[in-house]
N, CA, C and O of each residue as an XYZ file, in Angstrom:
260
protein
N     -15.839     -1.723      4.157
C     -14.376     -2.036      4.595
C     -13.710     -2.904      3.405
O     -12.506     -2.819      3.159
N     -14.469     -3.630      2.784
C     -13.921     -4.455      1.700
C     -13.505     -3.636      0.490
O     -12.660     -4.047     -0.304
N     -14.157     -2.398      0.364
C     -13.912     -1.690     -0.729
C     -12.534     -1.034     -0.358
O     -11.755     -0.986     -1.311
N     -12.160     -0.621      0.593
C     -10.973     -0.117      1.025
C      -9.747     -1.033      0.928
O      -8.616     -0.635      0.651
N     -10.116     -2.388      1.204
C      -9.226     -3.421      1.056
C      -8.894     -3.609     -0.415
O      -7.719     -3.850     -0.693
N      -9.669     -3.539     -1.253
C      -9.399     -3.640     -2.630
C      -8.763     -2.310     -3.081
O      -7.653     -2.405     -3.604
N      -9.214     -1.291     -2.974
C      -8.709     -0.082     -3.396
C      -7.065     -0.069     -2.852
O      -6.163     -0.002     -3.687
N      -6.828     -0.125     -1.685
C      -5.393     -0.028     -1.245
C      -4.632     -0.993     -1.703
O      -3.497     -0.679     -2.061
N      -5.035     -2.325     -1.801
C      -4.484     -3.322     -2.368
C      -4.170     -3.135     -3.700
O      -3.016     -3.484     -3.950
N      -4.795     -2.703     -4.648
C      -4.733     -2.411     -5.822
C      -3.544     -1.406     -5.969
O      -2.546     -1.588     -6.665
N      -3.843     -0.223     -5.131
C      -2.843      0.868     -5.217
C      -1.425      0.383     -4.757
O      -0.460      0.842     -5.368
N      -1.213     -0.497     -3.743
C      -0.100     -1.003     -3.448
C       0.604     -1.774     -4.551
O       1.822     -1.818     -4.725
N      -0.397     -2.416     -5.318
C       0.206     -3.234     -6.415
C       0.512     -2.344     -7.661
O       1.254     -2.802     -8.529
N       0.064     -1.295     -7.771
C       0.264     -0.305     -8.846
C       1.399      0.428     -8.515
O       2.139      0.822     -9.416
N       1.684      0.711     -7.120
C       2.851      1.438     -6.797
C       4.122      0.447     -7.016
O       5.131      0.810     -7.620
N       3.982     -0.633     -6.547
C       5.061     -1.600     -6.761
C       5.532     -1.883     -8.180
O       6.671     -2.252     -8.466
N       4.527     -1.669     -9.051
C       4.866     -1.924    -10.479
C       5.466     -0.708    -11.050
O       6.370     -0.841    -11.875
N       5.075      0.424    -10.713
C       5.867      1.523    -11.272
C       7.118      2.136    -10.601
O       8.010      2.694    -11.241
N       7.111      1.982     -9.208
C       8.344      2.373     -8.418
C       9.277      1.290     -8.340
O       8.946      0.405     -7.552
N      10.382      1.124     -8.966
C      11.248      0.015     -8.855
C      12.175     -0.132     -7.776
O      12.701     -1.204     -7.477
N      12.397      1.117     -7.113
C      13.281      1.095     -5.706
C      12.423      0.457     -4.621
O      11.253      0.831     -4.546
N      12.803     -0.319     -3.908
C      11.970     -0.903     -2.723
C      11.779      0.057     -1.728
O      10.697      0.216     -1.161
N      12.863      0.753     -1.476
C      12.932      1.703     -0.280
C      12.044      2.917     -0.559
O      11.422      3.439      0.366
N      11.966      3.409     -1.896
C      11.096      4.317     -2.380
C       9.463      3.854     -2.329
O       8.578      4.664     -2.053
N       9.260      2.744     -2.571
C       8.112      1.943     -2.532
C       7.659      2.027     -1.086
O       6.548      2.538     -0.949
N       8.201      1.685     -0.109
C       7.787      1.559      1.233
C       7.666      3.069      1.816
O       6.769      3.299      2.628
N       8.407      3.933      1.483
C       8.409      5.255      1.792
C       7.113      5.994      1.448
O       6.634      6.861      2.179
N       6.587      5.603      0.313
C       5.399      6.079     -0.380
C       4.292      5.373      0.388
O       3.260      5.964      0.707
N       4.524      4.111      0.676
C       3.517      3.439      1.420
C       3.284      4.151      2.645
O       2.135      4.499      2.918
N       4.289      4.421      3.452
C       4.209      5.151      4.831
C       3.666      6.510      4.695
O       2.905      6.857      5.598
N       3.923      7.437      3.657
C       3.277      8.712      3.518
C       1.876      8.420      3.147
O       1.053      9.074      3.788
N       1.446      7.670      2.348
C       0.012      7.376      2.245
C      -0.566      7.100      3.498
O      -1.488      7.813      3.894
N      -0.106      6.063      4.245
C      -0.635      5.719      5.332
C      -0.803      6.690      6.433
O      -1.803      6.697      7.152
N       0.220      7.535      6.559
C       0.313      8.544      7.556
C      -0.974      9.530      7.239
O      -1.815      9.835      8.085
N      -0.973      9.961      5.899
C      -1.895     10.826      5.637
C      -3.373     10.224      5.781
O      -4.275     10.950      6.200
N      -3.617      8.845      5.419
C      -4.794      8.258      5.631
C      -5.243      8.207      7.084
O      -6.417      8.288      7.443
N      -4.138      8.058      7.921
C      -4.386      7.845      9.268
C      -4.757      9.359      9.880
O      -5.644      9.384     10.733
N      -4.196     10.485      9.536
C      -4.344     11.726      9.943
C      -5.947     12.081      9.458
O      -6.631     12.813     10.174
N      -6.375     11.634      8.466
C      -7.595     12.200      7.963
C      -8.767     11.431      8.290
O      -9.883     11.917      8.109
N      -8.589     10.098      8.824
C      -9.542      9.209      9.364
C      -9.359      8.827     11.062
O     -10.038      9.325     11.960
N      -8.462      7.999     11.204
C      -8.016      7.538     12.701
C      -6.683      6.843     12.227
O      -6.460      6.381     11.108
N      -5.730      6.872     13.472
C      -4.493      6.183     13.289
C      -4.645      4.831     13.075
O      -3.968      4.261     12.218
N      -5.593      4.149     13.869
C      -5.732      2.447     13.489
C      -6.101      2.417     11.825
O      -5.690      1.392     11.281
N      -6.658      3.168     11.117
C      -7.059      2.978      9.771
C      -5.685      3.408      8.889
O      -5.575      3.113      7.699
N      -4.743      4.083      9.575
C      -3.533      4.367      8.795
C      -2.720      3.163      8.945
O      -1.979      2.838      8.017
N      -2.785      2.374     10.154
C      -2.149      1.048     10.316
C      -2.668      0.103      9.344
O      -1.893     -0.595      8.691
N      -4.009      0.027      9.195
C      -4.618     -1.018      8.238
C      -4.352     -0.671      6.897
O      -4.270     -1.557      6.046
N      -4.198      0.599      6.594
C      -3.825      1.105      5.127
C      -2.405      0.378      4.763
O      -2.196     -0.311      3.765
N      -1.440      0.706      5.848
C      -0.146     -0.075      5.574
C      -0.193     -1.373      5.316
O       0.467     -1.762      4.353
N      -0.828     -2.175      5.953
C      -1.094     -3.421      5.874
C      -1.535     -3.853      4.437
O      -1.088     -4.831      3.838
N      -2.532     -2.931      3.948
C      -3.357     -3.137      2.725
C      -2.290     -2.847      1.495
O      -2.174     -3.627      0.550
N      -1.654     -1.831      1.604
C      -0.555     -1.545      0.627
C       0.445     -2.494      0.490
O       0.880     -2.862     -0.601
N       0.913     -2.998      1.832
C       1.834     -4.056      1.707
C       1.180     -5.549      1.182
O       1.839     -6.435      0.637
N       0.109     -5.586      1.404
C      -0.639     -6.831      0.819
C      -0.392     -6.734     -0.752
O       0.085     -7.685     -1.370
N      -0.721     -5.611     -1.326
C      -0.564     -5.224     -2.914
C       0.860     -5.433     -3.304
O       1.078     -5.926     -4.410
N       1.786     -5.135     -2.577
C       3.190     -5.206     -2.838
C       3.667     -6.720     -2.974
O       4.267     -7.216     -3.927
N       3.282     -7.301     -1.860
C       3.647     -8.814     -1.981
C       2.797     -9.613     -2.983
O       3.282    -10.615     -3.507
N       1.570     -9.215     -3.264
C       0.944     -9.785     -4.454
C       1.663     -9.474     -5.721
O       1.782    -10.382     -6.544
N       2.134     -8.344     -5.962
C       2.950     -7.777     -7.094
C       4.399     -8.921     -6.991
O       4.776     -9.563     -7.972
N       4.880     -8.979     -6.013
C       6.323     -9.670     -5.948
C       5.983    -11.266     -6.319
O       6.796    -12.008     -6.870
N       4.807    -11.609     -5.967
C       4.598    -12.979     -6.267
C       4.096    -13.453     -7.613
O       4.257    -14.604     -8.019
N       3.476    -12.487     -8.282
C       2.821    -12.773     -9.548
C       3.264    -11.788    -10.702
O       3.226    -12.118    -11.887
N       3.684    -10.559    -10.259
C       4.002     -9.391    -11.091
C       5.491     -9.293    -11.664
O       5.828     -8.863    -12.767
N       6.307     -9.805    -10.628
C       7.812     -9.536    -10.890
C       8.318    -10.718    -11.601
O       7.912    -11.860    -11.384
N       9.282    -10.383    -12.517
C       9.900    -11.424    -13.443
C      11.253    -11.481    -12.985
O      12.057    -12.241    -13.525
C-alpha cells in the first residue's frame, strides 16, 4: 500500500508540474481516480484521489514559484 501512496503522490506531483491550469489538473485527477476505482474497488478510487491531491499540495508547497 505504501507503494501506491508513493506512485500516486509522485504522479500527482508530475501532473501538477506539467498541467498549469488547476481545473484541468483536478479533472485529470478525477479521471485517473475513476478508472482506478473501476478497475479495483471504489474505495481505492477515493484513496487514489487523495494521494493525487497530496502530490498536488506538495507541488504547491515546494515546486511552485
